[in-house]
C-alpha positions as CSV (number, residue, x, y, z in Angstrom):
1,X,-75.1,-3.3,134.7
2,X,-77.5,-1.8,137.4
3,X,-80.2,-4.4,137.6
4,X,-81.8,-2.7,140.6
5,X,-82.7,0.3,138.3
6,X,-84.3,-2.1,135.9
7,X,-86.5,-3.3,138.8
8,X,-87.3,0.2,139.8
9,X,-88.0,1.3,136.2
10,X,-89.9,-1.6,134.5
11,X,-91.3,0.3,131.6
12,X,-87.8,1.6,130.6
13,X,-86.4,-1.9,131.1
14,X,-88.8,-2.9,128.0
15,X,-87.5,0.0,126.1
16,X,-84.0,-0.8,126.7
17,X,-84.3,-4.5,125.6
18,X,-86.3,-3.3,122.6
19,X,-83.5,-0.9,121.7
20,X,-81.0,-3.7,121.9
21,X,-82.9,-6.0,119.7
22,X,-83.6,-3.4,117.2
23,X,-80.0,-2.1,117.1
24,X,-78.4,-5.5,116.9
25,X,-80.6,-6.6,114.0
26,X,-80.0,-3.3,112.1
27,X,-76.1,-3.6,112.5
28,X,-76.5,-7.3,111.4
29,X,-78.3,-6.2,108.2
30,X,-75.9,-3.3,107.5
31,X,-72.8,-5.4,107.6
32,X,-74.4,-8.2,105.4
33,X,-75.8,-5.5,103.1
34,X,-72.5,-3.7,102.5
35,X,-70.6,-7.1,102.0
36,X,-73.4,-8.0,99.4
37,X,-73.0,-4.8,97.5
38,X,-69.3,-5.2,97.2
39,X,-69.8,-8.7,95.9
40,X,-72.4,-7.8,93.4
41,X,-70.7,-4.7,91.9
42,X,-66.9,-4.9,92.9
43,X,-67.2,-1.1,93.4
44,X,-67.0,1.2,96.3
45,X,-69.3,3.6,94.6
46,X,-72.4,1.5,95.4
47,X,-71.4,1.5,99.0
48,X,-70.8,5.1,99.2
49,X,-74.3,5.8,97.6
50,X,-75.9,3.4,100.2
51,X,-74.2,5.1,103.1
52,X,-75.3,8.5,101.7
53,X,-78.8,7.3,101.5
54,X,-78.7,6.3,105.2
55,X,-77.8,9.9,106.1
56,X,-79.9,12.0,103.9
57,X,-83.4,11.1,105.2
58,X,-82.4,12.9,108.6
59,X,-82.6,16.2,106.7
60,X,-86.4,15.9,106.1
61,X,-87.6,13.2,108.7
62,X,-85.5,14.3,111.7
63,X,-87.6,17.4,112.2
64,X,-90.7,15.6,111.3
65,X,-90.1,12.9,113.8
66,X,-89.5,15.4,116.4
67,X,-92.8,17.3,115.7
68,X,-94.8,14.1,115.5
69,X,-93.4,12.9,119.0
70,X,-94.7,16.1,120.5
71,X,-98.2,16.0,118.9
72,X,-99.2,12.4,118.8
73,X,-98.8,9.1,120.9
74,X,-95.1,8.4,121.0
75,X,-95.9,4.8,121.7
76,X,-97.8,4.5,118.5
77,X,-95.2,6.2,116.5
78,X,-92.5,3.8,117.8
79,X,-94.7,0.7,117.1
80,X,-95.7,1.9,113.5
81,X,-92.1,2.7,112.5
82,X,-90.9,-0.7,113.6
83,X,-93.6,-2.5,111.9
84,X,-93.1,-0.5,108.5
85,X,-89.3,-1.3,108.7
86,X,-90.0,-5.0,108.9
87,X,-91.3,-4.9,105.2
88,X,-88.3,-3.1,103.9
89,X,-85.8,-5.0,106.1
90,X,-87.1,-8.3,104.4
91,X,-87.0,-6.7,100.9
92,X,-83.1,-7.2,100.7
93,X,-84.0,-11.0,100.4
94,X,-85.1,-10.2,96.8
95,X,-81.6,-8.9,95.7
96,X,-80.1,-11.6,93.6
97,X,-78.1,-9.8,91.0
98,X,-76.6,-6.3,90.2
99,X,-80.0,-5.5,88.4
100,X,-81.7,-5.6,91.8
101,X,-79.5,-3.2,93.6
102,X,-82.3,-0.5,93.5
103,X,-84.1,-2.6,96.0
104,X,-81.2,-2.0,98.5
105,X,-81.1,1.8,97.7
106,X,-84.8,2.2,98.3
107,X,-84.8,-0.1,101.3
108,X,-81.8,1.8,102.9
109,X,-83.5,5.1,102.5
110,X,-86.9,3.9,104.1
111,X,-85.1,2.1,107.0
112,X,-83.1,5.3,107.7
113,X,-86.1,7.5,107.3
114,X,-87.8,5.2,109.9
115,X,-84.8,5.7,112.4
116,X,-84.8,9.5,111.9
117,X,-88.4,9.3,113.2
118,X,-87.8,6.6,115.7
119,X,-84.8,7.9,117.4
120,X,-85.9,11.4,118.6
121,X,-89.3,9.8,119.6
122,X,-87.6,7.3,121.7
123,X,-85.3,9.7,123.4
124,X,-88.2,12.0,124.2
125,X,-89.9,9.1,125.7
126,X,-87.4,8.4,128.4
127,X,-88.1,11.2,130.8
128,X,-91.8,10.2,130.8
129,X,-91.0,6.5,131.8
130,X,-88.6,7.1,134.6
131,X,-88.4,9.0,138.0
132,X,-86.4,12.3,137.6
133,X,-83.7,11.1,140.1
134,X,-82.8,8.2,137.8
135,X,-82.3,10.3,134.7
136,X,-78.4,10.3,134.7
137,X,-78.3,6.5,135.4
138,X,-80.9,5.8,132.7
139,X,-78.8,7.9,130.2
140,X,-75.8,6.0,131.2
141,X,-77.6,2.9,130.5
142,X,-78.3,4.3,127.1
143,X,-74.6,4.3,126.3
144,X,-74.5,0.6,127.6
145,X,-77.1,-0.2,125.0
146,X,-75.2,1.5,122.1
147,X,-72.1,-0.6,123.3
148,X,-73.9,-3.8,123.4
149,X,-75.3,-3.2,119.9
150,X,-71.6,-2.4,118.7
151,X,-70.3,-5.6,120.3
152,X,-73.3,-7.8,119.4
153,X,-74.1,-6.3,116.0
154,X,-71.2,-4.9,114.2
155,X,-68.8,-7.7,115.4
156,X,-71.2,-10.6,115.6
157,X,-72.9,-9.6,112.4
158,X,-69.9,-10.0,110.2
159,X,-69.3,-13.5,111.7
160,X,-72.9,-14.4,111.1
161,X,-73.0,-13.2,107.5
162,X,-69.7,-14.9,106.7
163,X,-70.8,-18.3,108.2
164,X,-74.5,-18.4,107.1
165,X,-74.8,-16.0,104.3
166,X,-76.5,-12.4,104.2
167,X,-80.0,-13.7,104.1
168,X,-80.0,-14.9,107.6
169,X,-78.9,-11.5,108.6
170,X,-81.7,-10.0,106.7
171,X,-84.4,-12.2,108.3
172,X,-82.9,-11.5,111.7
173,X,-83.3,-7.8,111.1
174,X,-86.9,-8.1,110.0
175,X,-87.7,-10.5,113.2
176,X,-85.8,-7.9,115.5
177,X,-88.0,-5.0,114.4
178,X,-91.2,-7.2,114.9
179,X,-90.0,-8.3,118.4
180,X,-89.1,-4.7,119.4
181,X,-92.7,-3.5,118.2
182,X,-94.1,-6.2,120.4
183,X,-92.0,-5.2,123.5
184,X,-92.9,-1.6,123.1
185,X,-96.7,-2.5,122.8
186,X,-96.5,-3.7,126.3
187,X,-95.1,-0.6,127.8
188,X,-97.4,1.7,129.8
189,X,-96.9,5.1,128.4
190,X,-98.2,7.9,130.7
191,X,-99.5,9.7,127.6
192,X,-101.9,11.9,129.5
193,X,-99.0,13.6,131.3
194,X,-98.6,17.3,130.5
195,X,-102.2,17.8,129.4
196,X,-103.0,18.7,125.9
197,X,-100.7,18.4,123.1
198,X,-98.9,21.2,121.4
199,X,-101.4,23.5,119.6
200,X,-99.4,24.0,116.6
201,X,-95.9,24.3,114.9
202,X,-95.6,28.1,115.2
203,X,-96.4,27.8,118.9
204,X,-94.1,24.9,119.4
205,X,-91.3,26.8,117.8
206,X,-92.1,29.9,119.8
207,X,-91.9,28.2,123.0
208,X,-88.7,26.5,122.0
209,X,-87.3,29.8,121.1
210,X,-88.1,31.2,124.6
211,X,-86.5,27.9,126.2
212,X,-83.4,28.4,124.2
213,X,-82.9,32.1,125.1
214,X,-83.6,31.3,128.7
215,X,-81.1,28.4,129.0
216,X,-77.5,28.8,128.9
217,X,-76.6,25.1,129.1
218,X,-78.9,24.4,126.2
219,X,-77.4,27.1,124.0
220,X,-73.9,25.5,124.7
221,X,-75.0,22.0,123.9
222,X,-76.5,23.1,120.6
223,X,-73.3,24.9,119.9
224,X,-71.4,21.5,120.6
225,X,-73.9,19.7,118.3
226,X,-72.8,21.9,115.5
227,X,-69.1,21.4,116.1
228,X,-68.5,17.8,117.4
229,X,-70.0,15.9,114.4
230,X,-67.8,17.9,112.0
231,X,-65.0,16.1,113.6
232,X,-66.8,12.7,114.4
233,X,-66.6,12.0,110.8
234,X,-62.8,11.6,110.8
235,X,-62.6,8.8,113.5
236,X,-65.7,7.1,111.8
237,X,-63.7,6.9,108.5
238,X,-60.4,6.0,110.2
239,X,-61.7,2.9,112.0
240,X,-61.7,0.9,108.7
241,X,-58.6,2.6,107.4
242,X,-56.5,1.9,110.7
243,X,-57.7,-1.7,110.6
244,X,-57.1,-2.4,106.8
245,X,-54.3,-0.2,105.8
246,X,-52.4,0.6,108.9
247,X,-52.5,-2.7,110.9
248,X,-53.3,-4.9,107.9
249,X,-56.0,-7.0,109.8
250,X,-58.9,-6.6,107.1
251,X,-62.5,-7.2,108.3
252,X,-61.4,-8.9,111.4
253,X,-59.6,-5.7,112.6
254,X,-62.7,-3.5,111.8
255,X,-64.7,-5.9,113.9
256,X,-62.3,-5.9,116.9
257,X,-62.2,-2.0,116.7
258,X,-66.0,-1.7,116.9
259,X,-65.9,-4.3,119.7
260,X,-63.4,-2.2,121.6
261,X,-65.7,0.8,121.1
262,X,-68.7,-1.2,122.5
263,X,-66.7,-2.4,125.6
264,X,-65.6,1.3,126.4
265,X,-69.3,2.5,126.1
266,X,-70.5,-0.4,128.4
267,X,-67.9,0.3,131.0
268,X,-68.6,4.1,130.9
269,X,-71.8,3.4,133.0
270,X,-69.5,2.6,136.0
271,X,-68.6,6.3,136.2
272,X,-71.8,7.9,134.6
273,X,-73.8,6.1,137.3
274,X,-72.3,8.2,139.9
275,X,-72.6,11.5,138.4
276,X,-74.8,14.0,140.2
277,X,-73.8,17.6,139.4
278,X,-71.7,19.8,137.2
279,X,-72.6,17.7,134.3
280,X,-71.8,20.1,131.5
281,X,-68.1,20.6,132.8
282,X,-67.8,16.9,133.3
283,X,-68.9,16.5,129.7
284,X,-66.3,19.0,128.4
285,X,-63.5,17.3,130.3
286,X,-64.5,13.9,128.7
287,X,-64.7,15.5,125.4
288,X,-61.1,16.8,125.9
289,X,-59.9,13.3,127.2
290,X,-61.6,11.8,124.2
291,X,-59.5,14.0,122.0
292,X,-56.3,13.0,123.9
293,X,-57.2,9.4,123.3
294,X,-57.8,9.8,119.6
295,X,-54.5,11.7,119.2
296,X,-52.5,9.0,120.9
297,X,-54.4,6.4,119.0
298,X,-53.2,8.1,115.7
299,X,-49.6,7.6,116.7
300,X,-49.8,4.1,118.1
301,X,-47.8,1.4,116.4
302,X,-49.2,-1.6,118.2
303,X,-52.7,-3.1,117.5
304,X,-53.3,-4.1,121.1
305,X,-52.4,-0.4,122.2
306,X,-54.9,0.8,119.4
307,X,-57.7,-1.4,121.0
308,X,-56.9,0.3,124.3
309,X,-57.1,3.7,123.0
310,X,-60.4,2.9,121.1
311,X,-61.8,1.7,124.3
312,X,-60.6,4.7,126.2
313,X,-62.3,7.0,123.5
314,X,-65.6,5.2,123.7
315,X,-65.5,5.3,127.5
316,X,-64.9,9.1,127.6
317,X,-67.5,9.6,124.9
318,X,-70.2,7.5,126.9
319,X,-69.8,9.5,130.0
320,X,-69.9,12.8,127.9
321,X,-72.9,11.8,126.1
322,X,-74.7,10.8,129.3
323,X,-73.9,14.3,130.8
324,X,-75.2,16.1,127.8
325,X,-78.3,14.2,127.2
326,X,-79.3,14.6,131.0
327,X,-78.8,18.3,130.8
328,X,-80.9,18.5,127.7
329,X,-83.8,16.4,129.2
330,X,-83.6,18.6,132.4
331,X,-83.7,22.0,130.5
332,X,-86.2,21.2,127.7
333,X,-90.0,20.7,128.8
334,X,-91.6,17.4,128.1
335,X,-93.7,18.7,125.3
336,X,-90.8,20.2,123.3
337,X,-88.3,17.3,123.7
338,X,-89.4,15.5,120.5
339,X,-88.7,18.7,118.6
340,X,-85.5,19.4,120.2
341,X,-84.2,15.9,119.8
342,X,-85.3,15.9,116.2
343,X,-83.4,19.0,115.4
344,X,-80.4,17.7,117.1
345,X,-80.7,14.3,115.2
346,X,-81.0,16.4,111.8
347,X,-78.0,18.7,112.7
348,X,-75.6,16.0,113.9
349,X,-76.3,13.3,111.2
350,X,-76.2,16.0,108.4
351,X,-72.8,17.3,109.7
352,X,-71.5,13.8,110.4
353,X,-72.2,12.8,106.7
354,X,-70.4,16.0,105.5
355,X,-67.6,15.3,107.8
356,X,-67.3,11.7,106.6
357,X,-67.3,12.8,103.0
358,X,-64.6,15.5,103.6
359,X,-62.4,12.9,105.6
360,X,-62.6,10.5,102.7
361,X,-61.4,13.4,100.4
362,X,-58.8,14.4,102.9
363,X,-57.3,11.0,102.9
364,X,-56.4,11.4,99.3
365,X,-53.9,14.1,100.4
366,X,-53.3,13.4,104.1
367,X,-51.7,10.5,105.7
368,X,-54.1,8.7,108.0
369,X,-52.2,9.1,111.2
370,X,-51.9,12.8,110.5
371,X,-55.7,13.1,109.9
372,X,-56.3,11.2,113.0
373,X,-54.0,13.5,115.1
374,X,-55.9,16.6,113.5
375,X,-59.2,15.0,114.7
376,X,-57.9,14.4,118.1
377,X,-56.6,17.8,118.6
378,X,-59.8,19.4,117.1
379,X,-61.8,17.7,120.0
380,X,-59.5,19.3,122.5
381,X,-59.8,22.5,121.1
382,X,-63.7,22.3,120.8
383,X,-63.9,21.2,124.5
384,X,-61.8,24.3,125.5
385,X,-63.9,26.7,123.4
386,X,-67.2,25.3,124.9
387,X,-65.9,25.7,128.5
388,X,-64.9,29.2,127.7
389,X,-68.2,30.1,126.2
390,X,-69.9,28.6,129.2
391,X,-68.0,30.5,131.6
392,X,-68.3,33.8,129.7
393,X,-72.1,33.4,129.4
394,X,-72.6,32.5,133.0
395,X,-70.5,35.5,134.0
396,X,-72.7,37.7,131.8
397,X,-75.8,36.1,133.3
398,X,-74.6,36.6,136.8
399,X,-73.8,40.4,136.2
400,X,-77.2,41.1,134.6
401,X,-78.9,39.6,137.5
402,X,-76.7,41.6,140.1
403,X,-77.7,44.9,138.1
404,X,-81.4,43.9,138.2
405,X,-81.4,43.8,142.0
């Protein structure tokens, strides 16, 4: 962990801690909620509906959140969404029987809608709070934050829920949103930066179109955001399948696999912290190596080796995500960042949901290890494709520039 960076960026430090508190609380609640659903219904259908309700809001609220972030105070948006979510996080305490499941459905939908608004706003806030020379390092810390949330939330959440019951997890989640709102309220946001806000949606979209047409890296990243989530759903579904059906370790195996992912993301900062140039190419290389790790994971016969491959997968993913996020923040003007991150959140979460559904269907016909191998090889193909597209587009741009001289 780069503590000197936290000293240099005190405002981001508060945002980082708020993200950990917020994220761990949500993971605690999610584990407890899914366990309670299974106990009350004995059916996976209710779990499937709830997971779908956590993804659907991104279709409507992802773009909305991006537009709000570009037109209104980002600080207020973050605080309001956290405070509203306190109420619905605590609403799960009212669930006592099968007849109360509707409370879980409504609560899950609203919590996810809040995240759809919160996530792009938070990401668009980062470049405002930090110095430009710290952008890569801070985006690396964002991957560390996700890793800590996975370790402290997904793994520990199951243990807490098992020992003390789900209500403790629900109360912890409500408190986490409240603490996160308090932390964010203490951040000094340079809201005056960049002058006036965007004058309207049509102007905003027109400017975004110009930026997109002028930026080859941005075009490539958006293409990647349309392809990568379509494969990501496979490894998301297979985490539980590997743990329960392949290695026969049940919930403990699921927790250990999520813990391994968290460890990989935390350690990715060691490399991401040192990156300076050629970020797109490094990102594509990491995507390819992530595919190699997933392919090898699918054929692993030993649990400890599988843990190592999960670690390697997250390690590569963390470096790659750092590269892509940094390029986006450099290529997109501040007043359009909320919009672009909202669009990306909408695309990636929608396609991820579709991918998870198709992966679940595919498992009815395809052996899990075979599906995992297909997923790993697909990442490799996508990485090669994106590299080729980048090379071709840069070559065309160079030719046009030479002709215009």
